[in-house]
Every structure is written in structure tokens, then in C-alpha cells.
All heavy atoms as an XYZ file, in Angstrom:
664
protein
N     151.033    187.628    241.594
C     152.003    186.674    242.097
C     151.840    186.576    243.604
O     151.486    187.533    244.273
C     153.416    187.104    241.716
C     154.440    186.029    241.978
S     156.131    186.491    241.525
C     156.040    186.328    239.771
N     152.101    185.419    244.137
C     151.947    185.176    245.553
C     152.964    185.995    246.364
O     154.135    186.040    246.047
C     152.140    183.701    245.825
C     151.771    183.311    247.224
O     151.033    184.058    247.886
O     152.220    182.247    247.657
N     152.473    186.647    247.424
C     153.361    187.481    248.229
C     154.386    186.658    248.985
O     155.480    187.134    249.284
C     152.542    188.328    249.195
C     151.763    189.407    248.513
C     151.031    190.298    249.502
O     151.312    190.221    250.699
O     150.181    191.068    249.047
N     154.055    185.408    249.307
C     155.017    184.547    249.995
C     156.231    184.259    249.137
O     157.369    184.278    249.613
N     155.986    184.004    247.857
C     157.098    183.745    246.930
C     157.942    185.001    246.770
O     159.174    184.940    246.773
C     156.561    183.260    245.578
C     155.907    181.890    245.737
C     157.673    183.200    244.541
C     155.188    181.402    244.508
N     157.279    186.155    246.645
C     158.038    187.410    246.513
C     158.876    187.675    247.748
O     160.004    188.150    247.663
C     157.079    188.575    246.269
C     156.480    188.666    244.880
C     155.490    189.828    244.807
C     157.549    188.858    243.845
N     158.327    187.353    248.919
C     159.083    187.574    250.149
C     160.305    186.656    250.211
O     161.394    187.093    250.595
C     158.169    187.338    251.363
O     157.031    188.178    251.254
C     158.900    187.629    252.653
N     160.137    185.397    249.806
C     161.273    184.463    249.800
C     162.349    184.933    248.827
O     163.541    184.930    249.148
C     160.782    183.043    249.462
C     159.943    182.495    250.617
C     161.958    182.121    249.163
C     159.237    181.200    250.285
N     161.927    185.368    247.639
C     162.897    185.856    246.647
C     163.597    187.110    247.165
O     164.815    187.271    246.998
C     162.185    186.117    245.303
C     163.107    186.828    244.340
C     161.699    184.821    244.705
N     162.854    187.973    247.842
C     163.456    189.192    248.405
C     164.497    188.848    249.460
O     165.578    189.439    249.496
C     162.348    190.080    248.990
C     162.762    191.447    249.484
C     163.292    192.271    248.330
C     161.589    192.147    250.121
N     164.209    187.873    250.293
C     165.174    187.448    251.315
C     166.423    186.868    250.660
O     167.551    187.158    251.091
C     164.522    186.446    252.289
C     165.557    185.774    253.168
C     163.469    187.135    253.137
N     166.254    186.062    249.611
C     167.413    185.489    248.921
C     168.260    186.575    248.256
O     169.492    186.522    248.284
C     166.945    184.464    247.886
C     166.387    183.170    248.463
C     165.834    182.291    247.346
C     167.437    182.426    249.246
N     167.600    187.553    247.671
C     168.355    188.647    247.044
C     169.093    189.456    248.096
O     170.251    189.844    247.903
C     167.413    189.530    246.207
C     166.953    188.769    244.976
C     168.111    190.810    245.781
C     165.892    189.478    244.186
N     168.454    189.686    249.233
C     169.134    190.426    250.301
C     170.317    189.633    250.855
O     171.336    190.217    251.223
C     168.143    190.774    251.407
C     167.128    191.849    251.037
C     166.145    192.071    252.182
C     167.803    193.146    250.679
N     170.192    188.293    250.911
C     171.328    187.469    251.325
C     172.476    187.608    250.329
O     173.646    187.719    250.718
C     170.901    186.011    251.455
N     172.154    187.625    249.033
C     173.177    187.839    248.014
C     173.812    189.212    248.121
O     175.015    189.379    247.905
N     172.991    190.181    248.494
C     173.506    191.542    248.672
C     174.484    191.600    249.839
O     175.540    192.231    249.752
C     172.340    192.507    248.899
C     172.669    193.970    249.029
C     173.240    194.495    247.730
C     171.429    194.751    249.396
N     174.159    190.908    250.911
C     175.054    190.888    252.071
C     176.360    190.170    251.726
O     177.449    190.625    252.098
C     174.342    190.238    253.271
C     173.227    191.158    253.755
C     175.317    189.932    254.398
C     172.310    190.538    254.780
N     176.260    189.062    250.994
C     177.477    188.355    250.580
C     178.328    189.218    249.645
O     179.553    189.205    249.721
C     177.109    187.036    249.911
C     176.520    185.978    250.840
C     176.076    184.764    250.026
C     177.502    185.579    251.907
N     177.670    189.974    248.772
C     178.410    190.894    247.903
C     179.098    191.985    248.695
O     180.220    192.386    248.376
N     178.428    192.453    249.749
C     179.036    193.482    250.597
C     180.264    192.939    251.311
O     181.291    193.625    251.416
C     178.006    194.001    251.608
C     178.475    195.107    252.532
C     178.821    196.351    251.737
C     177.413    195.409    253.568
N     180.174    191.694    251.771
C     181.336    191.072    252.425
C     182.483    190.943    251.432
O     183.638    191.234    251.760
C     180.937    189.703    253.013
C     179.988    189.902    254.196
C     182.172    188.911    253.433
C     179.371    188.626    254.700
N     182.166    190.542    250.207
C     183.206    190.426    249.176
C     183.789    191.792    248.841
O     184.985    191.924    248.588
C     182.623    189.777    247.925
C     183.631    189.514    246.863
C     184.636    188.519    247.361
N     185.474    188.082    246.269
C     186.472    187.258    246.413
N     186.746    186.776    247.593
N     187.183    186.920    245.406
N     182.954    192.815    248.848
C     183.441    194.168    248.555
C     184.407    194.630    249.640
O     185.423    195.254    249.352
C     182.258    195.128    248.442
C     182.662    196.534    248.129
C     183.053    196.880    246.855
C     182.659    197.502    249.110
C     183.434    198.171    246.555
C     183.030    198.789    248.827
C     183.422    199.131    247.542
N     184.107    194.293    250.884
C     184.973    194.729    251.985
C     186.262    193.909    252.015
O     187.349    194.450    252.183
C     184.209    194.614    253.323
C     183.077    195.641    253.343
C     185.143    194.810    254.508
C     182.126    195.483    254.505
N     186.152    192.584    251.826
C     187.315    191.711    251.963
C     188.040    191.429    250.653
O     189.066    190.747    250.680
C     186.889    190.362    252.544
C     186.552    190.416    253.984
C     186.310    189.010    254.495
C     186.374    188.983    256.000
N     186.266    187.611    256.509
N     187.534    191.911    249.531
C     188.113    191.568    248.230
C     189.607    191.788    248.186
O     190.084    192.862    248.531
N     190.354    190.773    247.757
C     191.798    190.963    247.763
C     192.289    191.916    246.675
O     193.357    192.510    246.823
C     192.344    189.547    247.546
C     191.234    188.805    246.894
C     189.971    189.433    247.376
N     191.547    192.068    245.620
C     192.015    192.963    244.554
C     190.906    193.956    244.193
O     189.746    193.790    244.569
C     192.415    192.163    243.310
O     191.281    191.581    242.729
N     191.285    194.962    243.457
C     190.314    195.976    243.042
C     189.298    195.402    242.064
O     188.132    195.812    242.064
C     191.044    197.159    242.425
N     189.729    194.446    241.252
C     188.793    193.834    240.300
C     187.718    193.044    241.038
O     186.550    193.062    240.631
C     189.557    192.932    239.342
N     188.103    192.357    242.118
C     187.113    191.631    242.908
C     186.099    192.594    243.516
O     184.903    192.312    243.573
C     187.789    190.835    244.023
C     188.599    189.679    243.483
O     188.243    189.164    242.408
O     189.581    189.298    244.148
N     186.587    193.721    243.969
C     185.680    194.712    244.552
C     184.750    195.301    243.490
O     183.589    195.578    243.766
C     186.484    195.809    245.239
C     187.144    195.312    246.488
C     187.795    196.432    247.262
N     188.221    195.922    248.540
C     189.471    195.939    248.952
N     190.407    196.469    248.205
N     189.780    195.454    250.131
N     185.255    195.474    242.284
C     184.411    195.998    241.199
C     183.309    195.000    240.848
O     182.157    195.391    240.631
C     185.261    196.316    239.978
N     183.649    193.722    240.812
C     182.641    192.695    240.526
C     181.616    192.649    241.653
O     180.407    192.518    241.407
C     183.321    191.327    240.305
C     182.291    190.218    240.243
C     184.144    191.346    239.040
N     182.083    192.749    242.888
C     181.157    192.757    244.022
C     180.238    193.974    243.974
O     179.042    193.881    244.276
C     181.937    192.735    245.331
N     180.788    195.112    243.563
C     179.973    196.326    243.436
C     178.920    196.159    242.343
O     177.764    196.574    242.521
C     180.874    197.518    243.139
C     180.209    198.878    243.108
C     179.712    199.232    244.500
C     181.174    199.924    242.617
N     179.293    195.527    241.240
C     178.333    195.256    240.170
C     177.248    194.299    240.660
O     176.066    194.493    240.372
C     179.057    194.678    238.958
C     178.151    194.554    237.763
O     177.289    195.438    237.568
O     178.302    193.574    237.017
N     177.652    193.291    241.418
C     176.689    192.341    241.978
C     175.704    193.049    242.906
O     174.497    192.808    242.848
C     177.445    191.245    242.731
C     176.520    190.233    243.335
O     175.397    190.072    242.894
N     176.994    189.530    244.351
N     176.209    193.934    243.736
C     175.329    194.657    244.652
C     174.389    195.591    243.898
O     173.226    195.753    244.265
C     176.160    195.439    245.672
C     176.840    194.548    246.682
S     177.602    195.411    248.048
C     178.651    196.586    247.259
N     174.890    196.205    242.822
C     174.052    197.093    242.023
C     172.890    196.333    241.389
O     171.735    196.796    241.405
C     174.906    197.770    240.953
O     174.096    198.527    240.097
N     173.188    195.158    240.860
C     172.134    194.338    240.249
C     171.147    193.861    241.306
O     169.926    193.848    241.092
C     172.771    193.156    239.488
C     173.538    193.677    238.283
C     171.721    192.153    239.066
C     174.399    192.645    237.619
N     171.659    193.501    242.478
C     170.779    193.047    243.558
C     169.848    194.161    244.020
O     168.657    193.933    244.250
C     171.609    192.545    244.740
O     172.349    191.418    244.384
N     170.372    195.361    244.154
C     169.547    196.485    244.589
C     168.488    196.806    243.533
O     167.330    197.097    243.869
C     170.429    197.703    244.901
C     171.243    197.426    246.166
C     169.599    198.962    245.063
C     172.284    198.460    246.463
N     168.866    196.718    242.265
C     167.899    196.935    241.197
C     166.767    195.918    241.267
O     165.584    196.269    241.147
C     168.595    196.865    239.835
O     169.631    197.831    239.795
C     167.621    197.116    238.718
N     167.118    194.668    241.480
C     166.077    193.639    241.563
C     165.226    193.804    242.814
O     164.032    193.497    242.801
C     166.692    192.250    241.482
O     167.628    192.072    242.500
N     165.793    194.313    243.896
C     164.997    194.590    245.107
C     163.966    195.676    244.809
O     162.805    195.568    245.224
C     165.911    194.992    246.282
C     165.107    195.604    247.414
C     166.679    193.785    246.788
N     164.373    196.711    244.075
C     163.423    197.765    243.706
C     162.265    197.205    242.880
O     161.106    197.557    243.096
C     164.110    198.883    242.929
C     164.824    199.874    243.787
C     166.133    200.208    243.518
C     164.200    200.484    244.857
C     166.809    201.121    244.297
C     164.862    201.398    245.638
C     166.172    201.717    245.366
N     162.584    196.332    241.941
C     161.532    195.757    241.100
C     160.593    194.884    241.928
O     159.362    194.954    241.793
C     162.156    194.959    239.936
C     161.104    194.187    239.184
C     162.901    195.897    239.005
N     161.162    194.077    242.813
C     160.314    193.229    243.653
C     159.451    194.061    244.590
O     158.289    193.734    244.842
C     161.170    192.246    244.440
C     161.659    191.052    243.651
C     162.570    190.195    244.489
C     160.491    190.240    243.156
N     160.008    195.127    245.139
C     159.218    196.000    246.009
C     158.079    196.659    245.232
O     156.997    196.868    245.780
C     160.105    197.058    246.660
C     161.039    196.546    247.748
C     161.906    197.686    248.261
C     160.266    195.923    248.879
N     158.327    196.980    243.973
C     157.267    197.563    243.148
C     156.107    196.595    242.988
O     154.940    196.991    243.094
C     157.822    197.944    241.781
N     156.416    195.324    242.769
C     155.350    194.336    242.642
C     154.710    194.027    243.983
O     153.504    193.825    244.076
C     155.877    193.057    241.999
C     156.099    193.186    240.535
C     157.353    193.068    239.997
C     155.028    193.444    239.685
C     157.556    193.199    238.645
C     155.220    193.577    238.327
C     156.488    193.456    237.802
N     155.511    194.003    245.037
C     154.994    193.650    246.354
C     154.048    194.723    246.885
O     152.976    194.414    247.411
C     156.159    193.434    247.325
C     155.847    192.781    248.654
C     155.310    191.374    248.437
C     157.099    192.716    249.503
N     154.422    195.990    246.742
C     153.606    197.086    247.260
C     152.693    197.710    246.214
O     151.976    198.668    246.520
C     154.494    198.166    247.879
C     155.266    197.688    249.063
C     156.639    197.846    249.114
C     154.636    197.084    250.125
C     157.362    197.409    250.206
C     155.348    196.641    251.227
C     156.713    196.805    251.260
N     152.775    197.190    244.968
C     151.990    197.720    243.858
C     152.200    199.220    243.661
O     151.265    199.982    243.418
C     150.512    197.391    244.021
C     150.240    195.909    243.982
C     148.770    195.570    244.118
O     147.958    196.499    244.245
O     148.455    194.377    244.102
N     153.427    199.637    243.795
C     153.837    201.020    243.538
C     154.839    200.966    242.389
O     156.019    200.697    242.582
C     154.462    201.660    244.769
C     153.530    201.680    245.938
C     154.013    202.571    247.011
N     152.890    203.405    247.400
C     152.948    204.699    247.579
N     154.081    205.316    247.421
N     151.901    205.381    247.935
N     154.345    201.227    241.211
C     155.151    201.005    240.016
C     156.134    202.134    239.736
O     156.898    202.047    238.789
C     154.229    200.736    238.830
C     153.436    199.472    239.068
C     152.077    199.509    239.349
C     154.071    198.240    239.083
C     151.369    198.356    239.602
C     153.385    197.078    239.329
C     152.025    197.137    239.583
O     151.333    195.985    239.851
N     156.163    203.144    240.583
C     157.187    204.177    240.452
C     158.558    203.597    240.789
O     159.586    204.071    240.296
C     156.850    205.400    241.343
C     157.783    206.569    241.049
C     156.916    205.048    242.799
C     157.528    207.220    239.740
N     158.575    202.520    241.598
C     159.850    201.885    241.938
C     160.520    201.262    240.719
O     161.747    201.118    240.689
C     159.658    200.826    243.008
C     159.269    201.345    244.362
C     158.519    200.577    245.243
C     159.657    202.603    244.794
C     158.162    201.036    246.489
C     159.302    203.085    246.024
C     158.550    202.295    246.882
O     158.205    202.753    248.112
N     159.751    200.894    239.724
C     160.353    200.333    238.507
C     161.134    201.416    237.770
O     162.225    201.168    237.258
C     159.274    199.697    237.620
C     158.722    198.450    238.330
C     159.823    199.313    236.251
C     157.609    197.766    237.614
N     160.586    202.635    237.749
C     161.330    203.744    237.143
C     162.623    204.011    237.906
O     163.678    204.254    237.313
C     160.473    205.006    237.113
C     159.265    204.857    236.214
O     159.321    204.028    235.282
O     158.266    205.572    236.438
N     162.524    203.964    239.231
C     163.719    204.160    240.060
C     164.727    203.047    239.777
O     165.937    203.305    239.673
C     163.336    204.202    241.556
C     164.571    204.231    242.433
C     162.445    205.387    241.849
N     164.240    201.814    239.629
C     165.135    200.693    239.337
C     165.825    200.866    237.987
O     167.015    200.568    237.849
C     164.352    199.385    239.365
N     165.084    201.352    236.992
C     165.689    201.562    235.672
C     166.785    202.620    235.724
O     167.871    202.444    235.163
C     164.622    201.963    234.661
C     163.715    200.832    234.189
C     162.582    201.401    233.346
C     164.501    199.826    233.401
N     166.507    203.714    236.408
C     167.517    204.779    236.517
C     168.718    204.281    237.299
O     169.870    204.520    236.930
C     166.885    206.031    237.157
C     165.882    206.633    236.189
C     167.954    207.041    237.545
C     165.051    207.736    236.768
N     168.457    203.547    238.392
C     169.557    203.008    239.189
C     170.391    202.017    238.385
O     171.620    201.997    238.496
C     169.005    202.349    240.449
C     170.075    201.947    241.412
C     170.647    202.886    242.255
C     170.536    200.646    241.455
C     171.645    202.535    243.121
C     171.539    200.284    242.325
C     172.086    201.229    243.154
O     173.092    200.867    244.007
N     169.736    201.206    237.555
C     170.462    200.230    236.736
C     171.361    200.931    235.725
O     172.511    200.524    235.522
C     169.476    199.302    236.031
N     170.850    201.982    235.102
C     171.662    202.703    234.122
C     172.849    203.374    234.799
O     173.993    203.300    234.323
C     170.799    203.739    233.357
C     171.663    204.668    232.542
C     169.800    203.025    232.477
N     172.596    204.016    235.949
C     173.694    204.673    236.665
C     174.704    203.652    237.176
O     175.919    203.899    237.153
C     173.149    205.507    237.816
C     172.365    206.757    237.406
C     171.812    207.463    238.628
C     173.224    207.696    236.591
N     174.223    202.493    237.621
C     175.132    201.441    238.067
C     175.978    200.908    236.938
O     177.181    200.672    237.093
N     175.368    200.740    235.763
C     176.110    200.267    234.597
C     177.186    201.279    234.201
O     178.345    200.898    233.951
C     175.147    200.038    233.435
C     175.820    199.626    232.172
C     176.342    198.354    232.039
C     175.940    200.509    231.117
C     176.982    197.969    230.872
C     176.562    200.145    229.953
C     177.090    198.872    229.826
N     176.825    202.540    234.180
C     177.821    203.567    233.826
C     178.930    203.609    234.868
O     180.110    203.735    234.538
C     177.121    204.937    233.677
C     176.217    204.924    232.450
C     178.140    206.061    233.575
C     175.315    206.132    232.334
N     178.573    203.465    236.134
C     179.583    203.473    237.190
C     180.548    202.313    237.070
O     181.768    202.481    237.238
N     180.044    201.137    236.740
C     180.921    199.974    236.588
C     181.829    200.140    235.371
O     183.008    199.765    235.408
C     180.072    198.693    236.495
C     179.473    198.381    237.854
C     180.884    197.513    235.992
C     180.490    198.166    238.949
N     181.302    200.727    234.306
C     182.144    200.983    233.124
C     183.279    201.934    233.487
O     184.434    201.724    233.099
C     181.289    201.563    231.975
C     180.286    200.525    231.478
C     182.162    202.051    230.825
C     180.894    199.320    230.837
N     182.971    202.960    234.257
C     184.002    203.921    234.657
C     185.053    203.243    235.533
O     186.259    203.447    235.349
C     183.363    205.128    235.381
C     184.422    205.993    236.039
C     182.535    205.943    234.405
N     184.609    202.417    236.477
C     185.560    201.715    237.346
C     186.427    200.759    236.519
O     187.651    200.676    236.723
C     184.804    200.964    238.466
C     185.727    200.016    239.211
C     184.180    201.954    239.434
N     185.819    200.048    235.565
C     186.589    199.120    234.728
C     187.614    199.867    233.870
O     188.760    199.421    233.742
C     185.650    198.310    233.836
N     187.207    200.985    233.330
C     188.159    201.779    232.530
C     189.294    202.302    233.403
O     190.444    202.359    232.976
C     187.445    202.949    231.848
C     186.397    202.524    230.843
C     186.979    201.970    229.615
N     187.648    203.042    228.880
C     188.183    202.929    227.699
N     188.149    201.764    227.095
N     188.764    203.924    227.112
N     188.965    202.682    234.636
C     190.003    203.164    235.550
C     190.965    202.033    235.897
O     192.183    202.249    235.962
C     189.363    203.729    236.819
C     190.364    204.176    237.831
C     191.070    205.358    237.656
C     190.628    203.422    238.963
C     192.002    205.777    238.580
C     191.559    203.819    239.894
C     192.245    204.997    239.694
O     193.172    205.398    240.603
N     190.429    200.820    236.115
C     191.292    199.696    236.461
C     192.188    199.297    235.290
O     193.287    198.783    235.494
C     190.453    198.498    236.905
C     189.767    198.663    238.260
C     188.901    197.455    238.558
C     190.782    198.893    239.364
N     191.719    199.526    234.069
C     192.555    199.249    232.901
C     193.549    200.364    232.641
O     194.340    200.280    231.723
C     191.680    199.091    231.653
C     190.882    197.840    231.607
C     190.058    197.752    230.337
O     189.849    198.796    229.682
O     189.626    196.640    230.011
N     193.460    201.394    233.455
C     194.304    202.601    233.325
C     194.069    203.302    231.987
O     194.972    203.839    231.377
C     195.761    202.269    233.489
C     196.037    201.494    234.759
C     197.350    201.844    235.361
N     197.719    200.951    236.433
C     197.208    200.979    237.650
N     196.273    201.822    237.949
N     197.621    200.162    238.564
N     192.810    203.253    231.543
C     192.453    203.902    230.286
C     191.883    205.298    230.518
O     191.669    206.036    229.571
C     191.432    203.067    229.533
N     191.639    205.651    231.761
C     191.131    207.006    232.038
C     192.256    207.926    232.413
O     193.211    207.629    232.973
C     190.103    206.983    233.166
C     188.743    206.440    232.805
C     187.828    206.480    234.029
C     188.100    207.259    231.715
């Protein structure tokens, strides 16, 4: 894949990550912050995958998979806490 396209996609994902961070800081409710945290987790996972393709270091894909699973479990825990089920 062309490195220019990967760089553009990486910049767009980082812009989304920054917007998610702003939403996480300014979120009026805890649910908004949880959604922003999930958005940032997905963005970071996709950055790891893109970096793996960009630098041809496929160990980053393993890191992305582990990070995605931990992020998913973390969001489930936060959602259960917000429902007062924990």
C-alpha cells in the first residue's frame, strides 16, 4: 500500500483521537466520557495496525489485538459500573 495514503489515514485517525480526547475531558456526563474512551481505544488500536503496515513490523498487530481486547473489557466494566450493576 502507498505510504502517502497510510500517512493521510494516520493523520485522520490522530485527529479523531484528539477530538475524542476533547470529548473525554469536556463530556457533560459519564456516559459521554465512556463513549469517548471507547472511541480513543479504537483509534489507538487502528494506529497500531497502521504503524505495523507502515514500518513493516508485524509485532504491532499483536499489540493492537491485545490492546483491543483490554479496551473492550475496560469499556464493559465501565458500562456495568454506570448501570450500577457492579
